[in-house]
VMD Tcl script that draws the C-alpha trace (Angstrom):
set ca {
  {20.13 -6.14 -8.19}
  {16.48 -5.07 -8.11}
  {15.59 -8.41 -9.72}
  {16.52 -10.36 -6.60}
  {15.79 -12.91 -5.22}
  {17.88 -15.01 -7.56}
  {16.05 -18.03 -8.88}
  {16.45 -21.03 -11.14}
  {15.38 -19.82 -14.56}
  {14.40 -23.27 -15.75}
  {11.21 -23.22 -13.66}
  {10.69 -19.46 -13.21}
  {10.65 -17.06 -10.29}
  {7.72 -18.56 -8.38}
  {8.88 -22.18 -8.41}
  {12.61 -21.51 -8.61}
  {13.15 -19.20 -5.60}
  {14.41 -20.69 -2.33}
  {15.14 -19.54 1.19}
  {17.60 -21.00 3.69}
  {15.90 -22.60 6.71}
  {18.31 -24.33 9.10}
  {20.43 -26.67 7.00}
  {18.01 -26.90 4.11}
  {16.81 -24.80 1.18}
  {13.03 -24.42 1.23}
  {10.88 -23.12 -1.66}
  {9.77 -19.51 -1.18}
  {6.05 -18.84 -1.17}
  {4.49 -16.20 -3.42}
  {4.17 -13.98 -0.36}
  {7.83 -14.38 0.62}
  {8.91 -13.44 -2.89}
  {6.62 -10.41 -2.76}
  {7.94 -9.35 0.66}
  {11.50 -9.46 -0.58}
  {10.69 -7.43 -3.68}
  {8.52 -4.98 -1.74}
  {11.61 -3.72 0.05}
  {13.92 -3.86 -2.95}
  {11.50 -1.93 -5.16}
  {10.04 0.24 -2.39}
  {6.40 -0.71 -2.82}
  {4.12 1.43 -0.65}
  {1.15 -0.66 0.35}
  {-0.04 1.96 2.83}
  {-1.05 4.26 -0.06}
  {-2.78 1.74 -2.27}
  {-6.47 2.32 -2.93}
  {-9.56 0.16 -2.68}
  {-11.71 0.44 -5.78}
  {-14.94 0.56 -3.78}
  {-13.75 3.23 -1.35}
  {-14.87 6.83 -1.83}
  {-14.33 10.03 0.10}
  {-17.81 9.57 1.57}
  {-16.25 6.93 3.86}
  {-13.92 9.48 5.46}
  {-14.64 11.49 8.60}
  {-13.83 14.89 7.13}
  {-13.51 16.48 10.57}
  {-10.71 14.08 11.56}
  {-8.93 14.52 8.23}
  {-9.21 18.32 8.48}
  {-7.69 18.28 11.98}
  {-4.74 16.30 10.64}
  {-4.26 18.68 7.71}
  {-4.43 21.67 10.09}
  {-1.55 20.22 12.10}
  {0.50 19.74 8.95}
  {-0.24 23.25 7.69}
  {0.63 24.82 11.06}
  {4.13 23.36 10.77}
  {4.57 24.05 7.06}
  {3.44 27.57 6.02}
  {4.45 27.07 2.39}
  {2.37 23.92 2.16}
  {-0.53 25.72 3.82}
  {-0.65 28.16 0.91}
  {-1.57 25.38 -1.53}
  {-5.14 24.31 -2.38}
  {-6.53 21.69 0.01}
  {-6.92 19.14 -2.79}
  {-3.21 19.42 -3.56}
  {-2.25 19.03 0.09}
  {-4.32 15.85 0.37}
  {-2.59 14.50 -2.71}
  {0.94 15.49 -1.66}
  {0.41 13.82 1.72}
  {-0.81 10.63 0.00}
  {-4.19 10.79 1.71}
  {-6.10 10.92 -1.59}
  {-5.12 9.54 -4.99}
  {-7.36 9.98 -8.04}
  {-10.17 11.21 -5.79}
  {-10.02 8.02 -3.73}
  {-8.82 7.70 -0.12}
  {-5.63 5.70 0.27}
  {-5.30 2.82 2.72}
  {-3.51 5.09 5.21}
  {-6.36 7.60 5.01}
  {-8.94 4.85 5.58}
  {-7.07 3.35 8.53}
  {-6.71 6.75 10.18}
  {-9.85 8.68 9.30}
  {-12.50 6.31 7.97}
  {-15.86 6.04 9.67}
  {-15.36 2.25 9.58}
  {-12.21 0.93 7.82}
  {-13.39 -2.68 8.10}
  {-16.14 -2.09 5.53}
  {-13.34 -2.36 2.96}
  {-10.78 -4.43 4.85}
  {-12.74 -6.70 7.23}
  {-9.67 -8.52 8.56}
  {-7.54 -5.48 9.32}
  {-8.49 -5.95 12.97}
  {-7.07 -7.21 16.25}
  {-8.43 -10.57 17.35}
  {-8.03 -10.64 21.13}
  {-8.48 -13.79 23.23}
  {-7.80 -14.98 26.77}
  {-6.79 -18.65 27.03}
  {-7.34 -20.49 30.34}
  {-4.07 -22.42 30.01}
  {-0.62 -22.36 28.46}
  {-1.52 -23.27 24.87}
  {-4.35 -22.71 22.40}
  {-6.86 -25.50 22.79}
  {-6.49 -25.56 26.56}
  {-9.84 -25.55 28.35}
  {-11.03 -24.58 31.81}
  {-12.59 -27.14 34.14}
  {-16.04 -26.44 32.69}
  {-14.81 -26.87 29.10}
  {-14.51 -23.14 28.34}
  {-11.80 -22.53 25.72}
  {-11.84 -18.71 25.82}
  {-12.23 -16.70 29.02}
  {-12.70 -13.63 26.82}
  {-12.82 -13.22 23.07}
  {-13.16 -9.93 21.21}
  {-12.82 -8.71 17.63}
  {-11.37 -5.21 17.86}
  {-12.23 -2.87 14.97}
  {-12.13 0.78 13.98}
  {-9.33 3.16 13.06}
  {-5.80 2.50 14.24}
  {-6.32 4.81 17.21}
  {-9.64 3.09 18.03}
  {-8.04 -0.36 17.90}
  {-5.13 0.74 20.06}
  {-7.45 2.15 22.75}
  {-9.79 -0.86 22.68}
  {-6.90 -3.34 22.86}
  {-5.48 -1.61 25.94}
  {-8.94 -1.68 27.58}
  {-9.24 -5.39 26.75}
  {-5.90 -6.10 28.43}
  {-6.65 -3.99 31.49}
  {-9.95 -5.83 31.86}
  {-8.28 -9.24 31.69}
  {-4.91 -8.70 33.36}
  {-4.29 -9.49 36.99}
  {-3.45 -6.65 39.37}
  {-1.59 -6.86 42.66}
  {-2.22 -4.35 45.40}
  {0.97 -3.21 47.12}
  {0.83 -1.11 50.30}
  {3.83 1.12 50.95}
  {4.76 0.36 54.60}
  {6.21 3.85 55.08}
  {3.29 5.87 53.74}
  {0.42 3.39 53.80}
  {-0.32 4.34 50.19}
  {-1.92 1.76 47.93}
  {-0.33 0.97 44.56}
  {-1.92 -1.40 42.03}
  {0.72 -3.20 39.96}
  {-0.44 -4.62 36.62}
  {0.54 -8.09 35.47}
  {2.21 -6.41 32.48}
  {3.25 -2.72 32.31}
  {0.68 -0.85 30.22}
  {3.34 1.44 28.70}
  {5.19 -1.57 27.27}
  {1.97 -3.10 25.95}
  {0.99 0.14 24.22}
  {4.35 0.33 22.44}
  {4.09 -3.28 21.28}
  {0.54 -2.81 19.99}
  {1.54 0.38 18.17}
  {4.44 -1.44 16.54}
  {2.09 -4.16 15.34}
  {-0.46 -1.69 13.96}
  {2.10 0.53 12.23}
  {4.54 -2.05 10.92}
  {2.32 -4.99 10.00}
  {2.16 -5.92 6.32}
  {-0.82 -4.17 4.69}
  {-0.36 -5.73 1.25}
  {-3.09 -7.62 -0.60}
  {-1.35 -10.83 0.49}
  {-2.34 -10.28 4.12}
  {-5.85 -8.86 3.77}
  {-7.29 -11.96 5.41}
  {-4.85 -11.89 8.34}
  {-5.65 -9.94 11.54}
  {-3.24 -9.07 14.33}
  {-3.51 -11.67 17.09}
  {-3.46 -10.64 20.75}
  {-3.47 -13.68 23.03}
  {-3.29 -13.71 26.82}
  {-2.18 -17.03 28.32}
  {-1.66 -17.94 31.98}
  {2.08 -17.33 31.79}
  {2.52 -14.93 28.88}
  {1.04 -12.43 26.45}
  {1.66 -12.75 22.70}
  {1.12 -10.12 20.00}
  {1.51 -11.48 16.47}
  {1.28 -9.42 13.30}
  {1.39 -10.46 9.62}
  {4.70 -9.85 7.90}
  {8.20 -10.58 9.18}
  {10.90 -8.00 9.78}
  {11.11 -5.51 6.93}
  {14.24 -4.49 5.07}
  {17.73 -4.78 6.50}
  {16.94 -4.96 10.20}
  {17.47 -8.29 12.00}
  {16.49 -9.60 15.41}
  {20.05 -8.86 16.60}
  {19.83 -5.19 15.55}
  {16.17 -4.66 16.47}
  {15.84 -1.54 18.61}
  {19.53 -0.65 18.13}
  {19.63 0.78 14.61}
  {17.27 2.89 12.53}
  {15.02 0.42 10.71}
  {13.56 0.62 7.25}
  {9.91 1.66 7.45}
  {7.36 -0.55 5.73}
  {4.52 1.99 5.98}
  {6.13 5.46 5.97}
  {2.97 7.48 5.23}
  {1.11 5.79 8.07}
  {4.05 6.22 10.46}
  {4.44 9.92 9.64}
  {0.71 10.61 10.06}
  {0.60 8.89 13.46}
  {3.59 10.95 14.56}
  {1.86 14.16 13.44}
  {-1.27 13.14 15.35}
  {0.80 12.62 18.50}
  {-0.01 8.92 18.76}
  {3.57 7.76 18.31}
  {6.99 9.39 18.43}
  {8.26 7.65 15.29}
  {11.80 7.88 16.67}
  {12.49 4.14 16.75}
  {12.32 4.16 20.56}
  {9.46 1.68 20.95}
  {11.46 -1.50 21.56}
  {14.04 0.12 23.87}
  {11.11 1.58 25.83}
  {9.46 -1.85 26.11}
  {12.60 -3.46 27.50}
  {13.39 -0.56 29.85}
  {9.89 -0.52 31.35}
  {9.98 -4.29 31.88}
  {13.36 -4.09 33.60}
  {12.14 -1.29 35.86}
  {9.18 -3.48 36.80}
  {11.56 -6.29 37.73}
  {10.31 -8.44 34.87}
  {12.01 -10.46 32.19}
  {12.62 -8.66 28.90}
  {10.20 -9.27 26.03}
  {11.16 -11.87 23.44}
  {10.89 -11.01 19.73}
  {10.60 -13.68 17.05}
  {10.62 -13.36 13.29}
  {9.26 -16.22 11.20}
  {8.86 -16.46 7.45}
  {5.47 -14.72 7.46}
  {4.99 -13.27 10.93}
  {6.56 -11.10 13.62}
  {5.75 -11.64 17.29}
  {6.53 -10.20 20.69}
  {6.04 -12.24 23.86}
  {5.77 -10.87 27.41}
  {6.21 -13.23 30.38}
  {4.54 -12.71 33.75}
  {6.70 -15.07 35.81}
  {4.15 -17.91 36.04}
  {6.28 -21.04 35.62}
  {3.58 -23.57 36.48}
  {3.63 -24.86 32.92}
  {7.43 -24.98 32.67}
  {9.83 -27.66 33.95}
  {12.25 -25.16 35.47}
  {12.75 -27.46 38.45}
  {12.21 -31.11 39.29}
  {8.61 -31.38 38.10}
  {6.56 -34.26 36.67}
  {6.67 -32.57 33.24}
  {10.47 -32.46 33.29}
  {10.66 -36.08 34.43}
  {8.29 -37.17 31.65}
  {10.36 -35.39 28.98}
  {13.60 -36.88 30.24}
  {12.08 -40.35 30.30}
  {10.72 -39.88 26.75}
  {14.16 -38.70 25.58}
  {15.95 -41.83 26.80}
  {16.50 -42.25 23.06}
  {17.10 -39.24 20.75}
  {13.87 -37.40 19.88}
  {13.12 -34.65 17.35}
  {11.29 -31.41 18.13}
  {8.19 -32.78 16.43}
  {8.26 -35.99 18.44}
  {8.59 -34.08 21.72}
  {5.86 -31.60 20.75}
  {3.50 -34.44 19.83}
  {4.31 -36.17 23.11}
  {3.49 -33.03 25.09}
  {0.46 -32.13 22.96}
  {1.94 -28.72 22.11}
  {1.55 -27.19 18.65}
  {3.95 -24.23 18.98}
  {7.59 -25.24 18.66}
  {8.88 -21.92 19.99}
  {6.82 -22.20 23.17}
  {7.89 -25.80 23.68}
  {11.58 -25.01 23.18}
  {11.49 -21.94 25.40}
  {9.53 -23.42 28.28}
  {10.41 -27.11 28.17}
  {13.53 -27.99 26.21}
  {15.86 -25.02 26.74}
  {15.67 -25.14 30.57}
  {16.62 -28.82 30.47}
  {19.46 -28.11 28.03}
  {20.73 -25.28 30.23}
  {20.47 -27.51 33.29}
  {22.55 -30.22 31.64}
  {19.73 -32.76 31.75}
  {19.27 -32.87 27.98}
  {21.83 -32.54 25.19}
  {21.66 -31.99 21.43}
  {22.82 -34.71 19.08}
  {24.15 -32.00 16.73}
  {25.42 -29.24 19.05}
  {27.56 -27.73 16.27}
  {24.41 -26.94 14.23}
  {21.68 -26.09 16.80}
  {19.08 -25.25 14.13}
  {19.61 -28.32 12.00}
  {16.40 -29.89 10.73}
  {17.88 -33.22 11.83}
  {18.51 -32.01 15.39}
  {17.45 -34.36 18.17}
  {17.54 -34.24 21.96}
  {18.57 -37.00 24.31}
  {18.75 -37.41 28.08}
  {22.13 -37.00 29.74}
  {22.89 -40.09 31.78}
}
mol new
graphics top color blue
foreach p $ca { graphics top sphere $p radius 0.5 }
foreach p [lrange $ca 0 end-1] q [lrange $ca 1 end] { graphics top cylinder $p $q radius 0.2 }
display resetview
């Protein structure tokens, strides 16, 4: 069973492995094959080493503080030589710092992994490529670097700087309360999930985490889809398999995360308490994403708007997702479906030509007369 995925032996594993997408079988990429086998064979990418990395790149004070916490909880381990403790905790292998050690305690992890960053941008519209009246495409644009804790702190500061805040005065007490566009607690949990659970294999070394703030939503996208046996339906409800267990355990020891699988339930609870819509999680073939919505529906045909009328007119004859996306000038199918097509389907103004197979690659949408 460890040799899965099954493949057609006549052309070999790389060319003969397929994945089901809608109603069709699509060839698996090298990365998809690797991701499948990484779980089956329990690869640990968070303890791989970089040949050019040495212990000189590590902040020994930070590493020592981590080891002190471990030793305080484990007296028997504390009795061992420090070099053995580093090795047993997978911080050092063959006198070289592991990836987890670099991401947690390096003076500058990006000297070895330049794209293990967060690329944060603020878009002036509802889609990438949208521009402000003066032609500006990014209202803010920042490459966030450093250790995992550094990147988490900087990303939160970036969001606080760019989010909108409403001032609410309590009529009974006269006290002022500033309400953020998105609850910071929920954002912190989502960013932590991305930093801890992203794919850190060699296949994704050129892929940063993307943090994008649009007018109506905030998206956090990290390389690597859901890991192991967890699915979108069970996300936040069952104990998941951990892609980077050494990294997760270290961050728990450092008090940065609880590592009790409570992140997603916390996100949804905080959003509900704020009177906001729950976050939406999506899992594609190479990427996992979480989307927060702020309630701005200016870009969505929830009611009788010119955009809705234009779509309905265009769909006087059956149209595919691609045709509608091209018509609207939108590149992201998920965003288009969520904000444009689904509301019209739910309102009975559009219908599917293949309602029995909603995800069919041959699915089309037509106006209801």
